[in-house]
N, C-alpha and C positions, 0 to 999 in steps of 0.2 A: 504494500500500500504506500503510495507516494502522497505526502502531506505537505502542502505549501503553508508556511508560517510567515505572515507579514509582521514586521516589528519583531523579528526573531531575536534581536539583540537588546530588546527592551526588558522591562521588569517581568511582565507576564510571559513574554516570549522566551526568555532564558529559563524560567521555571518549567514552562510547558515542554521545551526542548529537552531538558534534563529528564523529565518523566518519559517522554516518547522514546528517548535513546535506549531505554531498557526493554522496549517492546520488540519482540521478534517480528520480522517481516515488514517493518516500517522504515521507509526512507524519507528523511526530512529534507525539504527543499526550503532553505532559509532565505528570507528576503528582508533587507533593510534599506535605509536611504541610499546606500552606496551600490545597491544591486543594479546593474545595467538593464535598461528597458528590454533589450532583446532576451536577456536571461530570464527576466520575469515572464515574458511571453512564452518562452520554452517551458517554464514551470507550469503555467496555466494550461498549456496544451497537453500536459502529461499527468497532472495531479489527479488524485482520487478524492481529495478533500482540501478545503481551504480553511485555515484558522486565521482570520483577519483581525490582527491585534494592533496594527499600526494606527497611529493617530497623532494629531498635533494638539497640544494643550498649553504650550508656552511660546507662541510665535512672537516674532519681532513686529510683524504687521498683522492687524486684525483680519485682513482678507485671507491670510494663510490658514485660518481655521477652516474656511469653506473649501479651499483648494486641497488641504491636507487630509481633511476628514471626508466630506461629501465627494469632492472631486476624485480622490483616489479610489474610493469605493465604487463610484460610477465607472471609472476606467476599468477596474477589475471585472465588474459585471458585464460591461460592454464587450470586453475582449472575449470572455467566456461565451457570450451569446453569439458573437460573430463566428467563433469556432464551433458552435453547435454543441458545446459541452455543458454538462449539468452535474459537476461534482457537488458533494454536500458543502455548504458554505456556512461557517460559524463565525459570527462577528461579535466582538465586545464593544458595547456602546456605554453610555453613561446615564445615570439618573438625571443628569442635567439636560438630557434631551427633552425633558418636560418644561424646561425654562426658556425664557426668551432672551438669554444673553448670547453673544456671538458663538461661544463654544457650544452651548446647548443647541442652538439652531443648526449648526454644522453637523452635530451628531444626529439630530433628528432627520436632516436631509440625507445623511448616510444610510440611516435605517430605511428611509423611503426608497432609496436606490436599490437596496437589497430586496426589499419587499416587492418592488416592481419586477425585478429579475426573477424572483421565485414564482410570481404569479404568471409571468409570460412563458416561462420555460418548464415549470414544474420541478425545478431544482429544490432539493431539501435544504432548508435554511433555518438557522437559529440566531436569534438576537439576544444577547445578554446585556441588560442594563445594570451596570455595576456602580456601586458607591465606592468610597475610598478603600482601596486594596492595600493591605499591609503584609509584610513578611520579608524574608531574606532577599537581598539583591535589589531592593528598591533604592532609587537614587536619592540621597539626602540633599537637603538645602535646595530643593527643586519645587515639588508640588505635593509632598507627603509630609504631614506633621509627624507621623509615627517614625518615618525614616530619619527625619531631621533630629527629633528628640533622641532617638536611640544612638545615632551616630555622634552627636555632639556631647551627650551626657557620658557616653562610654569614653570619650576623650577629654572630659572635663572642659569642654568648650561652652561658651555662653549660648543660651537659648532665649527666645523672645516669645512670650505668650500675650497676645493682644487682649484676649477675653477669657479668663480662666473658667468662667461659667458656661461658655459656648459648648454645645454638644456636637460631637462628630459621630457619624455612622461609619462603621468599618466592616469589611469582610476580609477574611484571611486568604492568602495566596493559595494554600494547598486545597482549600475548599473550592476556590475558583477553578483550579486545575482539575480537581476531581469531577466537577460539573462539566467542564469542557470535554474531558476524556470519556464521560459516560455516553456521549453520542457516537463514539467509535464502535461501540458494541450494539447499538440500536439506532440505526439511521433514522432521523426524523422524517415525518411525512408532511410535506408542505412547509409552511412557515410557522416556526415556534418561537414564542417570546418567553424568555426565562428570567425570573427574578428571585426565585425561592432558594436563597443561599443563607446559611447561618450568618446572622448579622449582630453586631455588638454596638451599643451606644455608650459613650463615655464623655465626660467633660474634658476639656483640654487641661484644666487644672489637675484633675484626678489622673489623667494620662501621664502628665509630667511627674507627679508624686510617685506613681507606680514605677516608672522607669528609673527614677532616682533611687527608689528602694532596691531595685535590682543592682545598681552600682554599689550601693552601701552594703549589700549582702555579703560582700567579701570581708567586710569588717564585722558585721553583726552575725554572720553565718546563718542568717534566717532565710530559709528557702521561701519562694513565693507559694501562694496557695494553689497547688497543682490540681485541686479539686475544681477550681474555677477554669473552665475551658478557655475563656478569653485570656486570662492571666497566663496560662500555660503557653498559649500561642504567642503572646506578646513577649514573654521571657525568651522563647526560642528566637524571636526576631531580634531582641536586644543583643543576645550573645552573637548573632551573626554579624554585628557591627563592631565587635571587638577588633582592635588592631592585632595583627598576627603575632606580634611580640608581646601581647598582653593576655594570652590565653591562661597562663599559669600564675598562681599567686601563693604566697606562703601563709601557713597557719601559725598562730601564736602558740609557742611551746612553753609548757610549765615543767620545770626541771627541779627534782629534789633527789634525795639519796636513793630513792627507789628506781628512778629512771626518768622518762619523759612522757608527758600526756598532752594531747592537743585535741580541742573540740573541732569537729568537722562541719556538720550542718545541723540546723535546728528548724523546727516548724511547729507552731502551737498545736496543730491537730495531730501531728505524728511523732512528737518528741524530738530527740536529738541523737546524734552519733558522735563518738569520739574514739580516738585510737591511742594506745599506749605502748611504750617500750619499757620493759622491766628487766632489771639485772638478775642474774642467776641467784637463787636462794632467797629472793625477795617476795613478800606477800603483799597483795593489795586487797582492800575491802575491809572485812571484819565489821560489817554493819548490816542493817536490815531496813526494809521499807514497809509501810502500812498499805499503800496503794500503788506506788510506782513499781513498775516491773521492768526487767531488763533482759537483754540477750547478749551472750558472750560468744565470740567466734575467734578462736586462736588461729592466727595467720602464720605464725612462725614460732618454733620452739616447742618446749614440753611444759605442760601445765597440769596442776591438780586443782580442781574447783571443789571446795568443801562447803557443806550445808549443815545447818542445825535449826530445828524449829525453835522459835524464841521461848516457847513454853517448856522446853526441855527435851530430853531424849538423846539418842545417839547421833554422832556425826557420820554423815555419809559423803561419799566423794565420787567425782568423775575425773578420770585421767584423759587429757586432751592433747592432741598434737597438731601442729600446723599442716601436717600431711592429710588430716582427716576431713577438713571442711565440715566440721560437725558443730552444730549450734546448741548451746545450753540455755534453757529458759531459767530466769531467776524469779520465782514467785514471791509475792509479798508474805511477810510473816516468817521468813527464814533468814537468819543471819548467814552471811556467805563470805567467802574469801577465795582469791585465786593466787596460787603460788607458782613461781617459776622453779621447776624441779629439773630443768635441763642445764647443760653446760654453756649455753649461749643465751643471748637476749631473747626474751619472749615478746612477741608482738600480738596484741589483741585488739580486735574491733568490738566496740560496745555500742549497743542501742538502748536508750532509756525512753520510756513512754511519755515522760514529761521533760520539758526544758528545766534545767536546774534553776531553782529560785532560792537564793541565800536566805530570804526572809521566811520561807516555808519549804525547807529542803526535803522533807519526808525521808531523812537519812539519819539513822540512830546507831551509834557505835555499840558493838557487842562482839567480843572475840569468839569465833567459832569454837576454839579450844579452851574457852574460859570457864567460869565458875559453874555454869549450868550443865557442863558436860557430865 
Protein backbone atom coordinates (compact mmCIF):
# COMPACT_ATOMS: atom_id res chain seq x y z
CA UNK A 1 0.00 0.00 0.00
CA UNK A 2 1.41 3.38 -1.03
CA UNK A 3 0.45 6.28 1.22
CA UNK A 4 1.05 9.92 0.37
CA UNK A 5 1.62 12.13 3.41
CA UNK A 6 1.56 15.88 2.85
CA UNK A 7 3.22 17.86 5.61
CA UNK A 8 5.33 14.77 6.32
CA UNK A 9 7.97 16.78 8.17
CA UNK A 10 5.45 18.56 10.37
CA UNK A 11 4.34 17.67 13.88
CA UNK A 12 1.51 15.31 12.97
CA UNK A 13 3.30 14.08 9.86
CA UNK A 14 6.40 12.96 11.73
CA UNK A 15 4.34 11.06 14.29
CA UNK A 16 2.18 9.43 11.62
CA UNK A 17 5.27 8.44 9.62
CA UNK A 18 6.84 6.84 12.70
CA UNK A 19 3.74 4.70 13.25
CA UNK A 20 3.33 3.75 9.60
CA UNK A 21 7.00 2.77 9.33
CA UNK A 22 6.28 -0.23 11.57
CA UNK A 23 3.51 -1.54 9.30
CA UNK A 24 4.36 -4.26 6.83
CA UNK A 25 3.41 -3.66 3.23
CA UNK A 26 3.26 0.12 3.59
CA UNK A 27 5.33 2.44 1.40
CA UNK A 28 5.37 6.05 2.55
CA UNK A 29 5.41 8.80 -0.07
CA UNK A 30 6.49 11.87 1.93
CA UNK A 31 5.67 15.35 0.69
CA UNK A 32 6.63 18.69 2.20
CA UNK A 33 7.20 22.22 0.99
CA UNK A 34 10.46 21.23 -0.73
CA UNK A 35 8.94 18.38 -2.77
CA UNK A 36 9.16 19.14 -6.52
CA UNK A 37 5.73 19.43 -8.22
CA UNK A 38 6.59 16.64 -10.66
CA UNK A 39 7.40 14.28 -7.80
CA UNK A 40 4.11 15.14 -6.10
CA UNK A 41 2.26 14.34 -9.32
CA UNK A 42 4.01 10.97 -9.47
CA UNK A 43 2.96 10.26 -5.88
CA UNK A 44 -0.66 11.17 -6.71
CA UNK A 45 -0.63 8.88 -9.74
CA UNK A 46 0.41 5.82 -7.72
CA UNK A 47 -0.81 6.27 -4.15
CA UNK A 48 -3.54 4.15 -2.57
CA UNK A 49 -4.33 6.75 0.05
CA UNK A 50 -3.65 10.37 0.96
CA UNK A 51 -3.05 11.74 4.44
CA UNK A 52 -3.32 15.47 3.82
CA UNK A 53 -1.74 17.08 6.88
CA UNK A 54 -0.03 20.09 5.30
CA UNK A 55 -1.30 23.56 6.07
CA UNK A 56 -0.39 27.17 6.70
CA UNK A 57 -1.08 28.72 10.09
CA UNK A 58 1.62 31.36 10.56
CA UNK A 59 2.06 33.09 7.18
CA UNK A 60 3.84 36.37 6.52
CA UNK A 61 0.94 37.53 4.36
CA UNK A 62 -2.75 36.91 5.09
CA UNK A 63 -3.47 35.70 1.55
CA UNK A 64 -1.08 32.79 2.15
CA UNK A 65 -3.79 31.19 4.30
CA UNK A 66 -6.03 30.72 1.29
CA UNK A 67 -3.23 29.61 -1.06
CA UNK A 68 -1.60 27.23 1.42
CA UNK A 69 -4.77 25.66 2.83
CA UNK A 70 -7.62 25.87 0.34
CA UNK A 71 -5.48 26.30 -2.77
CA UNK A 72 -3.20 23.34 -2.12
CA UNK A 73 -6.14 21.08 -1.26
CA UNK A 74 -7.91 22.12 -4.47
CA UNK A 75 -4.72 21.35 -6.41
CA UNK A 76 -4.49 17.82 -4.94
CA UNK A 77 -8.15 17.07 -5.66
CA UNK A 78 -7.97 18.51 -9.18
CA UNK A 79 -4.89 16.43 -10.03
CA UNK A 80 -6.51 13.22 -8.79
CA UNK A 81 -9.71 13.99 -10.67
CA UNK A 82 -7.83 14.64 -13.93
CA UNK A 83 -6.00 11.34 -13.45
CA UNK A 84 -9.31 9.58 -12.81
CA UNK A 85 -8.04 8.29 -9.49
CA UNK A 86 -10.01 7.88 -6.24
CA UNK A 87 -7.64 6.88 -3.43
CA UNK A 88 -9.00 7.37 0.07
CA UNK A 89 -8.31 10.92 1.16
CA UNK A 90 -7.97 11.83 4.86
CA UNK A 91 -7.49 15.49 5.75
CA UNK A 92 -6.81 17.22 9.06
CA UNK A 93 -8.70 20.48 9.39
CA UNK A 94 -9.31 22.71 12.39
CA UNK A 95 -12.17 23.62 14.68
CA UNK A 96 -11.45 27.16 13.52
CA UNK A 97 -13.15 26.23 10.26
CA UNK A 98 -16.29 27.29 12.14
CA UNK A 99 -14.89 30.80 12.58
CA UNK A 100 -14.71 33.78 10.24
CA UNK A 101 -11.04 34.61 10.71
CA UNK A 102 -8.67 34.25 7.70
CA UNK A 103 -7.27 30.95 8.92
CA UNK A 104 -10.68 29.48 9.69
CA UNK A 105 -12.12 30.57 6.34
CA UNK A 106 -9.19 29.00 4.46
CA UNK A 107 -9.66 25.69 6.33
CA UNK A 108 -13.39 25.74 5.61
CA UNK A 109 -12.68 26.29 1.93
CA UNK A 110 -10.21 23.37 2.00
CA UNK A 111 -12.94 21.17 3.48
CA UNK A 112 -15.34 22.24 0.72
CA UNK A 113 -12.74 21.36 -1.90
CA UNK A 114 -12.41 17.81 -0.55
CA UNK A 115 -16.16 17.51 -0.08
CA UNK A 116 -16.74 18.45 -3.71
CA UNK A 117 -14.10 15.98 -4.92
CA UNK A 118 -15.67 13.15 -2.91
CA UNK A 119 -19.16 13.95 -4.17
CA UNK A 120 -18.09 14.16 -7.81
CA UNK A 121 -15.89 11.05 -7.85
CA UNK A 122 -17.19 8.84 -5.06
CA UNK A 123 -13.72 8.82 -3.47
CA UNK A 124 -13.69 7.82 0.21
CA UNK A 125 -12.84 10.92 2.25
CA UNK A 126 -12.48 11.84 5.91
CA UNK A 127 -12.22 15.30 7.45
CA UNK A 128 -10.86 15.64 10.98
CA UNK A 129 -11.52 18.96 12.66
CA UNK A 130 -8.83 19.11 15.30
CA UNK A 131 -8.38 21.42 18.24
CA UNK A 132 -4.93 22.13 19.74
CA UNK A 133 -2.80 18.99 19.38
CA UNK A 134 -0.01 18.36 21.89
CA UNK A 135 2.69 15.74 22.21
CA UNK A 136 6.27 14.94 21.28
CA UNK A 137 7.97 16.74 18.36
CA UNK A 138 5.63 19.74 18.27
CA UNK A 139 7.52 22.95 17.45
CA UNK A 140 7.95 25.22 20.50
CA UNK A 141 7.64 29.00 20.47
CA UNK A 142 5.43 28.80 17.39
CA UNK A 143 1.72 28.12 17.78
CA UNK A 144 1.47 25.56 20.61
CA UNK A 145 1.29 26.72 24.22
CA UNK A 146 1.99 23.19 25.47
CA UNK A 147 5.12 22.83 23.34
CA UNK A 148 6.37 26.27 24.35
CA UNK A 149 5.77 25.74 28.06
CA UNK A 150 7.36 22.27 28.06
CA UNK A 151 10.39 23.39 26.04
CA UNK A 152 11.05 26.58 28.00
CA UNK A 153 10.35 25.23 31.47
CA UNK A 154 12.56 22.19 30.81
CA UNK A 155 15.38 24.65 30.02
CA UNK A 156 14.57 27.16 32.75
CA UNK A 157 13.70 29.76 30.10
CA UNK A 158 11.07 32.47 30.66
CA UNK A 159 7.46 31.96 29.62
CA UNK A 160 4.62 34.41 29.15
CA UNK A 161 1.01 33.77 30.16
CA UNK A 162 -1.33 36.48 28.94
CA UNK A 163 -4.41 35.19 30.76
CA UNK A 164 -3.96 32.44 33.36
CA UNK A 165 -7.72 31.85 33.53
CA UNK A 166 -8.10 31.26 29.80
CA UNK A 167 -9.15 27.69 28.98
CA UNK A 168 -7.59 25.72 26.13
CA UNK A 169 -8.93 22.56 24.51
CA UNK A 170 -6.33 19.91 23.79
CA UNK A 171 -6.07 16.56 22.01
CA UNK A 172 -3.07 14.23 22.30
CA UNK A 173 -0.99 13.33 19.27
CA UNK A 174 -1.18 9.55 19.77
CA UNK A 175 -4.98 9.74 19.96
CA UNK A 176 -4.97 11.67 16.69
CA UNK A 177 -2.66 9.13 15.05
CA UNK A 178 -4.78 6.20 16.27
CA UNK A 179 -7.87 7.82 14.76
CA UNK A 180 -6.10 8.45 11.45
CA UNK A 181 -4.79 4.89 11.27
CA UNK A 182 -8.19 3.40 12.07
CA UNK A 183 -9.24 4.14 8.49
CA UNK A 184 -6.49 1.95 7.07
CA UNK A 185 -8.33 -1.12 8.29
CA UNK A 186 -11.82 0.04 7.34
CA UNK A 187 -12.02 2.28 4.32
CA UNK A 188 -14.71 4.93 4.78
CA UNK A 189 -17.74 5.08 2.51
CA UNK A 190 -18.34 8.50 1.01
CA UNK A 191 -17.46 11.58 3.05
CA UNK A 192 -16.98 11.20 6.82
CA UNK A 193 -16.53 14.04 9.28
CA UNK A 194 -14.73 13.00 12.46
CA UNK A 195 -14.40 14.96 15.69
CA UNK A 196 -14.87 12.36 18.43
CA UNK A 197 -11.39 12.26 19.99
CA UNK A 198 -10.50 12.30 23.69
CA UNK A 199 -10.34 15.99 24.56
CA UNK A 200 -8.98 17.79 27.61
CA UNK A 201 -9.72 21.29 28.86
CA UNK A 202 -7.33 23.14 31.14
CA UNK A 203 -6.58 26.74 32.04
CA UNK A 204 -3.26 28.19 30.96
CA UNK A 205 -2.42 28.87 34.60
CA UNK A 206 -3.02 25.27 35.64
CA UNK A 207 -1.13 24.04 32.59
CA UNK A 208 1.94 26.05 33.57
CA UNK A 209 1.73 24.95 37.21
CA UNK A 210 1.51 21.30 36.14
CA UNK A 211 4.53 21.51 33.84
CA UNK A 212 6.51 23.39 36.49
CA UNK A 213 5.70 20.57 38.94
CA UNK A 214 7.13 18.10 36.41
CA UNK A 215 10.41 20.02 36.41
CA UNK A 216 10.43 20.26 40.21
CA UNK A 217 9.82 16.52 40.55
CA UNK A 218 13.54 15.86 40.24
CA UNK A 219 13.94 17.63 43.56
CA UNK A 220 10.66 16.70 45.24
CA UNK A 221 10.78 13.15 43.79
CA UNK A 222 6.99 13.33 43.52
CA UNK A 223 5.61 11.55 40.48
CA UNK A 224 2.62 13.06 38.68
CA UNK A 225 -0.77 11.45 39.19
CA UNK A 226 -0.54 8.73 36.57
CA UNK A 227 -4.19 7.81 37.21
CA UNK A 228 -5.07 11.06 35.42
CA UNK A 229 -4.95 10.29 31.70
CA UNK A 230 -4.25 13.88 30.70
CA UNK A 231 -1.45 14.30 33.24
CA UNK A 232 0.16 11.06 32.07
CA UNK A 233 0.16 12.26 28.46
CA UNK A 234 1.36 15.74 29.39
CA UNK A 235 4.23 14.30 31.45
CA UNK A 236 5.35 12.18 28.49
CA UNK A 237 5.21 15.32 26.36
CA UNK A 238 7.29 17.30 28.86
CA UNK A 239 10.01 14.63 29.00
CA UNK A 240 10.26 14.68 25.20
CA UNK A 241 11.45 18.30 25.45
CA UNK A 242 14.38 17.59 27.78
CA UNK A 243 17.78 18.43 26.35
CA UNK A 244 19.72 15.31 25.41
CA UNK A 245 22.37 16.03 28.03
CA UNK A 246 19.70 16.44 30.68
CA UNK A 247 18.04 13.03 30.79
CA UNK A 248 19.94 11.93 33.92
CA UNK A 249 19.90 13.46 37.40
CA UNK A 250 21.36 12.56 40.78
CA UNK A 251 19.49 11.54 43.91
CA UNK A 252 20.30 12.92 47.33
CA UNK A 253 22.26 10.30 49.25
CA UNK A 254 22.11 9.88 53.01
CA UNK A 255 25.22 8.24 54.36
CA UNK A 256 25.90 6.82 57.82
CA UNK A 257 27.86 3.95 59.36
CA UNK A 258 25.44 1.42 57.86
CA UNK A 259 25.91 2.54 54.25
CA UNK A 260 23.93 4.78 51.87
CA UNK A 261 20.19 5.34 51.31
CA UNK A 262 18.46 7.41 48.64
CA UNK A 263 14.79 8.12 48.01
CA UNK A 264 13.78 7.44 44.40
CA UNK A 265 10.15 8.43 43.66
CA UNK A 266 7.05 9.40 45.64
CA UNK A 267 3.35 9.69 44.86
CA UNK A 268 0.59 10.34 47.41
CA UNK A 269 -1.64 7.56 46.07
CA UNK A 270 1.06 4.91 45.66
CA UNK A 271 3.64 5.70 48.36
CA UNK A 272 7.36 5.90 47.73
CA UNK A 273 10.41 3.91 46.65
CA UNK A 274 13.97 4.13 47.91
CA UNK A 275 17.18 2.17 47.56
CA UNK A 276 20.00 1.39 49.99
CA UNK A 277 23.53 0.04 50.02
CA UNK A 278 24.42 -1.70 53.28
CA UNK A 279 27.85 -2.82 54.47
CA UNK A 280 28.50 -6.50 55.38
CA UNK A 281 27.35 -7.45 58.86
CA UNK A 282 25.04 -4.42 59.20
CA UNK A 283 21.34 -4.58 60.06
CA UNK A 284 18.68 -2.05 59.04
CA UNK A 285 15.18 -1.72 60.42
CA UNK A 286 14.23 -3.09 63.85
CA UNK A 287 10.94 -1.24 63.81
CA UNK A 288 7.27 -1.85 63.05
CA UNK A 289 4.27 -0.03 61.56
CA UNK A 290 0.58 0.01 62.40
CA UNK A 291 -0.79 0.78 58.92
CA UNK A 292 2.11 1.38 56.57
CA UNK A 293 3.22 -1.67 54.62
CA UNK A 294 6.40 -2.25 52.63
CA UNK A 295 8.01 -4.52 50.06
CA UNK A 296 11.71 -5.47 50.06
CA UNK A 297 13.57 -6.61 46.95
CA UNK A 298 17.24 -7.56 47.33
CA UNK A 299 19.03 -6.57 44.14
CA UNK A 300 22.56 -7.56 45.08
CA UNK A 301 24.19 -9.44 47.91
CA UNK A 302 22.91 -11.82 50.61
CA UNK A 303 20.31 -10.87 53.19
CA UNK A 304 18.27 -12.27 56.03
CA UNK A 305 14.96 -10.56 56.78
CA UNK A 306 13.67 -11.32 60.28
CA UNK A 307 10.15 -10.80 61.66
CA UNK A 308 8.46 -10.99 65.01
CA UNK A 309 4.88 -10.16 65.97
CA UNK A 310 4.87 -7.14 68.30
CA UNK A 311 2.66 -9.09 70.75
CA UNK A 312 5.38 -11.72 71.17
CA UNK A 313 6.26 -15.13 69.86
CA UNK A 314 9.18 -16.55 67.94
CA UNK A 315 11.39 -14.86 65.38
CA UNK A 316 11.12 -16.19 61.84
CA UNK A 317 13.24 -15.27 58.87
CA UNK A 318 13.62 -15.29 55.09
CA UNK A 319 17.01 -15.64 53.44
CA UNK A 320 17.22 -13.57 50.24
CA UNK A 321 19.75 -13.17 47.45
CA UNK A 322 20.20 -10.68 44.65
CA UNK A 323 20.02 -13.65 42.30
CA UNK A 324 16.46 -14.51 43.31
CA UNK A 325 14.39 -11.45 42.31
CA UNK A 326 12.11 -12.41 45.16
CA UNK A 327 9.93 -9.88 46.99
CA UNK A 328 9.13 -9.96 50.70
CA UNK A 329 5.97 -8.26 51.97
CA UNK A 330 6.24 -6.44 55.30
CA UNK A 331 2.83 -6.59 57.03
CA UNK A 332 1.83 -4.15 59.79
CA UNK A 333 2.18 -5.28 63.39
CA UNK A 334 5.46 -7.15 62.82
CA UNK A 335 8.77 -5.69 63.85
CA UNK A 336 11.29 -6.45 61.17
CA UNK A 337 14.94 -6.08 60.25
CA UNK A 338 17.16 -6.84 57.28
CA UNK A 339 20.77 -7.91 57.80
CA UNK A 340 23.57 -8.12 55.25
CA UNK A 341 24.95 -11.62 55.81
CA UNK A 342 27.15 -11.69 52.72
CA UNK A 343 30.77 -10.66 52.13
CA UNK A 344 29.88 -7.74 49.84
CA UNK A 345 27.58 -4.73 49.85
CA UNK A 346 23.86 -5.49 49.93
CA UNK A 347 21.65 -3.41 47.63
CA UNK A 348 17.93 -3.37 48.40
CA UNK A 349 14.98 -1.69 46.68
CA UNK A 350 12.19 -0.70 49.10
CA UNK A 351 8.59 0.32 48.48
CA UNK A 352 6.42 1.85 51.21
CA UNK A 353 2.68 2.41 50.89
CA UNK A 354 2.93 5.92 52.34
CA UNK A 355 5.24 8.86 51.78
CA UNK A 356 7.32 9.29 54.94
CA UNK A 357 5.91 12.04 57.13
CA UNK A 358 8.23 13.03 60.00
CA UNK A 359 5.27 14.40 61.97
CA UNK A 360 3.37 11.09 61.70
CA UNK A 361 5.91 8.45 60.64
CA UNK A 362 3.99 5.33 61.74
CA UNK A 363 7.41 3.82 62.52
CA UNK A 364 8.19 2.50 66.01
CA UNK A 365 11.52 1.12 67.17
CA UNK A 366 11.53 -2.48 68.44
CA UNK A 367 14.44 -4.88 68.14
CA UNK A 368 13.43 -8.14 66.50
CA UNK A 369 15.83 -9.97 68.83
CA UNK A 370 14.86 -7.85 71.84
CA UNK A 371 13.06 -8.36 75.09
CA UNK A 372 9.89 -9.87 73.63
CA UNK A 373 11.76 -12.79 72.08
